[in-house]
C-alpha positions as CSV (number, residue, x, y, z in Angstrom):
1,M,0.0,0.0,0.0
2,S,1.4,3.4,-1.0
3,V,0.9,6.2,1.5
4,A,1.8,9.9,1.1
5,L,1.3,13.1,2.9
6,R,0.3,16.3,1.1
7,Y,0.6,19.9,2.4
8,L,0.4,23.5,1.5
9,D,3.4,25.7,1.6
10,S,2.1,27.7,4.6
11,A,2.5,24.6,6.9
12,A,5.5,23.1,5.1
13,D,7.8,22.8,8.2
14,D,5.2,21.0,10.4
15,A,4.1,18.7,7.5
16,I,7.5,17.7,6.4
17,R,8.6,17.0,10.0
18,L,5.5,14.8,10.5
19,A,6.0,12.9,7.3
20,A,9.6,12.1,8.3
21,R,8.3,10.8,11.6
22,L,5.7,8.6,9.8
23,G,8.3,7.4,7.3
24,V,6.1,8.5,4.3
25,P,6.9,10.8,1.3
26,S,5.6,14.3,1.4
27,H,4.5,16.4,-1.5
28,L,3.6,20.1,-1.8
29,I,0.2,20.9,-3.2
30,T,0.8,23.7,-5.6
31,Q,-1.7,26.4,-6.3
32,H,-1.9,28.9,-9.2
33,R,-4.1,31.9,-8.9
34,F,-5.6,33.3,-12.0
35,P,-6.2,37.1,-12.4
36,D,-9.9,36.7,-11.6
37,G,-9.2,34.9,-8.3
38,E,-9.8,31.3,-9.4
39,I,-7.3,28.6,-8.2
40,A,-5.7,25.8,-10.1
41,V,-4.4,22.9,-7.9
42,N,-1.8,20.2,-8.5
43,V,-1.4,17.4,-5.9
44,G,1.7,15.6,-7.2
45,P,2.3,11.8,-7.6
46,K,-0.6,9.5,-6.9
47,A,-0.8,7.3,-3.7
48,E,-3.5,4.8,-2.6
49,T,-3.8,6.5,0.8
50,T,-3.3,10.2,1.1
51,I,-3.0,12.3,4.3
52,L,-3.9,15.9,3.7
53,Y,-2.1,18.0,6.3
54,L,-4.0,21.3,6.3
55,P,-4.5,23.6,9.2
56,L,-7.7,25.4,8.3
57,D,-7.0,28.9,9.5
58,Q,-7.8,31.5,6.8
59,P,-10.0,28.7,5.5
60,N,-11.9,29.8,2.4
61,D,-9.2,29.2,-0.2
62,K,-8.1,26.1,1.6
63,L,-11.6,24.6,1.4
64,V,-11.6,25.1,-2.3
65,T,-8.2,23.5,-2.5
66,I,-9.4,20.4,-0.6
67,L,-12.3,20.2,-3.0
68,F,-10.0,20.3,-6.0
69,A,-7.3,18.1,-4.4
70,A,-9.9,15.4,-3.6
71,E,-11.1,15.4,-7.2
72,A,-7.6,14.9,-8.5
73,L,-6.5,12.3,-6.0
74,R,-9.7,10.2,-6.4
75,R,-9.4,10.3,-10.2
76,E,-5.7,9.2,-9.9
77,G,-6.6,6.2,-7.8
78,C,-6.5,7.3,-4.2
79,N,-8.7,4.8,-2.2
80,R,-8.5,6.5,1.2
81,L,-8.3,10.2,1.9
82,V,-7.5,11.4,5.4
83,L,-7.8,15.1,6.3
84,L,-5.5,16.0,9.2
85,A,-6.7,19.6,10.1
86,P,-5.0,20.5,13.4
87,Y,-7.2,23.5,13.5
88,L,-10.7,23.0,12.2
89,C,-12.6,26.0,10.8
90,Y,-16.3,27.1,11.0
91,M,-17.1,25.4,14.3
92,R,-18.4,28.6,16.0
93,Q,-21.8,28.9,14.1
94,D,-23.5,25.7,15.2
95,V,-27.1,27.1,15.4
96,A,-29.1,29.8,13.7
97,F,-28.9,32.6,16.1
98,H,-31.1,34.8,13.9
99,P,-33.7,34.1,11.2
100,G,-31.8,33.5,7.9
101,D,-28.5,32.6,9.6
102,A,-26.4,29.9,7.8
103,I,-25.2,27.2,10.2
104,S,-21.7,27.0,8.9
105,Q,-20.7,24.1,11.0
106,K,-23.3,21.9,9.3
107,A,-22.5,23.1,5.8
108,M,-18.8,22.7,6.2
109,G,-19.2,19.3,7.9
110,R,-21.3,17.9,5.0
111,L,-18.9,19.3,2.4
112,L,-15.9,17.6,3.9
113,A,-17.7,14.4,4.7
114,G,-18.4,14.1,1.0
115,L,-14.8,14.5,0.1
116,V,-12.7,12.6,2.6
117,D,-12.9,9.3,4.5
118,R,-11.6,10.6,7.9
119,V,-11.1,13.9,9.7
120,I,-8.6,14.3,12.5
121,T,-8.4,17.5,14.4
122,V,-7.3,19.0,17.8
123,D,-9.6,20.6,20.4
124,P,-12.3,21.7,18.0
125,H,-14.4,24.6,19.2
126,L,-17.6,22.7,19.9
127,H,-20.4,24.4,21.9
128,R,-23.8,22.7,21.6
129,T,-22.5,19.9,19.4
130,P,-21.8,16.9,21.7
131,R,-19.4,15.0,19.4
132,L,-17.2,15.8,16.5
133,G,-18.8,12.8,14.7
134,D,-22.1,14.7,14.6
135,V,-20.4,17.3,12.4
136,F,-19.2,14.8,9.8
137,P,-22.0,12.3,9.0
138,G,-21.0,8.9,7.6
139,I,-17.2,9.2,8.1
140,T,-14.7,8.7,10.9
141,A,-14.0,11.9,12.9
142,D,-11.2,12.0,15.6
143,E,-11.1,14.8,18.2
144,L,-7.6,14.8,19.8
145,S,-6.6,16.7,22.9
146,A,-3.6,18.9,23.1
147,M,-3.6,19.0,26.9
148,P,-1.2,16.0,27.5
149,A,1.4,17.6,25.1
150,I,0.9,21.0,26.8
151,A,1.3,19.4,30.2
152,A,4.4,17.6,29.2
153,A,5.9,20.8,27.9
154,L,5.0,22.8,31.0
155,R,5.9,20.2,33.6
156,G,8.8,21.4,35.8
157,T,8.6,25.0,34.4
158,L,5.8,26.3,36.6
159,A,6.0,27.5,40.2
160,P,4.2,25.0,42.5
161,D,1.6,27.6,43.5
162,T,0.6,28.5,40.0
163,V,-3.1,28.7,39.3
164,V,-4.3,27.5,35.9
165,V,-7.1,29.9,34.8
166,G,-9.7,29.7,32.1
167,P,-11.3,32.9,30.7
168,D,-14.9,31.5,30.7
169,S,-17.1,28.5,31.4
170,E,-16.3,27.1,27.9
171,S,-12.7,26.7,28.9
172,Q,-13.5,24.6,32.0
173,Q,-12.8,21.3,30.3
174,W,-9.3,22.4,29.2
175,V,-8.4,24.1,32.5
176,D,-9.5,21.1,34.6
177,A,-7.6,18.6,32.3
178,L,-4.4,20.7,32.4
179,A,-4.5,21.4,36.1
180,K,-5.0,17.7,36.9
181,L,-2.1,16.7,34.6
182,I,0.4,19.2,36.1
183,G,-1.0,18.9,39.7
184,T,-2.0,22.5,40.4
185,R,-5.1,24.6,41.3
186,S,-7.5,25.9,38.7
187,A,-10.0,28.7,38.4
188,V,-12.5,29.9,35.8
189,A,-13.6,33.4,35.1
190,Q,-17.0,34.7,34.4
191,K,-17.2,36.4,31.0
192,I,-19.8,38.7,29.6
193,R,-19.3,39.4,25.9
194,H,-20.4,42.7,24.5
195,G,-19.0,42.1,21.0
196,D,-16.2,40.4,19.1
197,R,-13.6,42.6,20.7
198,S,-15.3,43.7,23.9
199,V,-15.7,41.5,26.9
200,E,-16.0,41.9,30.7
201,I,-14.2,39.4,33.0
202,A,-14.6,38.8,36.7
203,F,-13.6,36.2,39.3
204,A,-16.0,35.0,41.9
205,D,-13.2,34.3,44.4
206,A,-10.3,36.7,44.0
207,S,-8.6,35.2,47.1
208,A,-7.7,32.1,45.0
209,I,-5.7,34.4,42.7
210,A,-4.1,36.9,45.0
211,G,-0.4,36.5,45.6
212,R,0.0,33.6,43.1
213,P,1.4,33.3,39.5
214,T,-1.2,32.4,37.0
215,L,-1.3,30.5,33.7
216,L,-4.1,31.5,31.3
217,V,-5.4,28.6,29.2
218,D,-7.7,28.8,26.2
219,D,-8.4,26.8,23.0
220,I,-8.6,29.6,20.5
221,V,-7.3,33.2,20.5
222,S,-8.3,35.2,17.5
223,S,-9.3,38.8,18.3
224,G,-7.4,38.7,21.7
225,G,-10.0,40.7,23.6
226,T,-10.8,37.9,26.0
227,L,-7.1,37.2,26.8
228,I,-6.4,40.9,27.4
229,A,-9.4,41.4,29.6
230,C,-8.6,38.3,31.6
231,A,-5.0,39.2,32.1
232,R,-6.1,42.6,33.4
233,A,-8.6,41.0,35.7
234,L,-6.0,38.6,37.1
235,L,-3.6,41.4,37.8
236,G,-6.4,43.4,39.4
237,A,-7.2,40.4,41.6
238,G,-3.6,40.4,42.8
239,A,-1.9,37.7,40.6
240,T,1.9,38.1,40.7
241,S,2.3,37.2,37.0
242,V,0.3,36.1,34.0
243,D,1.5,33.7,31.4
244,A,-0.7,32.1,28.7
245,V,-0.8,28.9,26.8
246,I,-3.3,28.3,23.9
247,T,-4.0,25.6,21.5
248,H,-4.8,27.6,18.4
249,A,-3.1,30.9,17.8
250,L,-5.2,32.7,15.2
251,F,-4.4,36.3,16.2
252,P,-2.2,38.6,14.2
253,P,1.5,38.5,15.5
254,A,1.3,42.3,15.9
255,M,-1.1,41.8,18.8
256,L,1.8,40.4,20.9
257,R,2.5,44.0,21.8
258,D,-1.0,44.5,23.1
259,F,-0.7,41.3,25.1
260,A,2.5,42.5,26.7
261,A,1.0,45.9,27.5
262,A,-1.9,44.1,29.2
263,G,0.7,42.4,31.5
264,I,0.9,39.0,29.8
265,R,4.5,37.9,30.3
266,S,4.7,35.1,27.8
267,I,2.4,33.2,25.3
268,R,3.0,29.7,24.0
269,S,0.9,27.9,21.5
270,T,0.8,24.5,19.9
271,H,1.8,23.8,16.3
272,T,-1.8,23.5,15.1
273,V,-1.5,26.8,13.1
274,P,1.8,28.2,11.9
275,H,2.5,31.2,14.3
276,P,5.4,33.0,15.9
277,T,4.2,31.8,19.4
278,N,4.4,28.1,18.4
279,A,6.3,26.3,21.1
280,I,4.6,22.9,21.6
281,T,4.7,20.3,18.9
282,L,2.0,17.7,18.5
283,D,3.9,15.2,16.4
284,D,3.6,12.3,18.9
285,L,-0.2,12.9,19.0
286,F,-0.5,12.8,15.2
287,V,1.8,9.8,14.8
288,E,-0.3,7.8,17.2
289,A,-3.6,8.8,15.5
290,L,-2.2,7.9,12.1
291,R,-0.7,4.6,13.1
292,D,-3.5,2.5,11.6
293,E,-3.3,4.5,8.3
294,I,0.4,3.9,7.9
295,G,0.5,0.2,8.8
296,T,3.7,-1.7,8.1
297,T,5.4,1.4,6.7
298,F,5.3,3.0,10.1
299,K,6.4,-0.1,11.9
300,E,9.4,-0.6,9.7
301,T,10.6,3.0,10.0
302,R,10.3,2.9,13.8
303,A,12.2,-0.4,14.1
């Protein structure tokens, strides 16, 4: 069985490193943009099983690329197509909040489920959807957690009295998991959102924060408003320092200045989206998830 990994240039470093770990060839998916904005795609040599390594930040062109890549790969004889999307787009809109709203999660899920045989992602931003499999009808969908890799990277680097803090109730699952793994306390803020970039943060028990270093944990940071408001609230509650670790860094790198001005000492992110804050690789997680796809090829390269 021939297996290959394909990637876009924006994530080349992570994709090539993962392919080397898996012991499979990697090929760049090339794109040509016509003057009117249309895209032409070339996927390279054929393989019976193809892993598409595509972080789906800035997703619109990438979704079109997946559509075209699937057409080319299937026509060339690809029997199994696996989408490894460390960050998965369009998970926020899972219901129609207003009459006429499109439910992007459903539309995107159905699109991809018609193109690939399996989706693998990390800490998807699910709210009212119980399982990732509900997004992708009829195919295998794997929801991986970055928390063990984050805990391994942090272990031994934090002060014993550090409090792991989440900015809202939605972060409770990640905060509790990480605090348990590294053996420290946790707290979750109360958040009132006034808009995409305006939030209000408060802590019910400031005494759990006062006089302690804190570690802010969140799955996605895009606008940065929540992170900034939470850092200011922590320092206002008496935290001695604020560091942050996030799974998906979607914010513009220029915002690092704003985070520093708000009192955030450091920010580390996982390699789900190429970003200057990337500090925690997830290669072991992906290798384990892809073990059954690689089969004997993987076993031989690890021997």
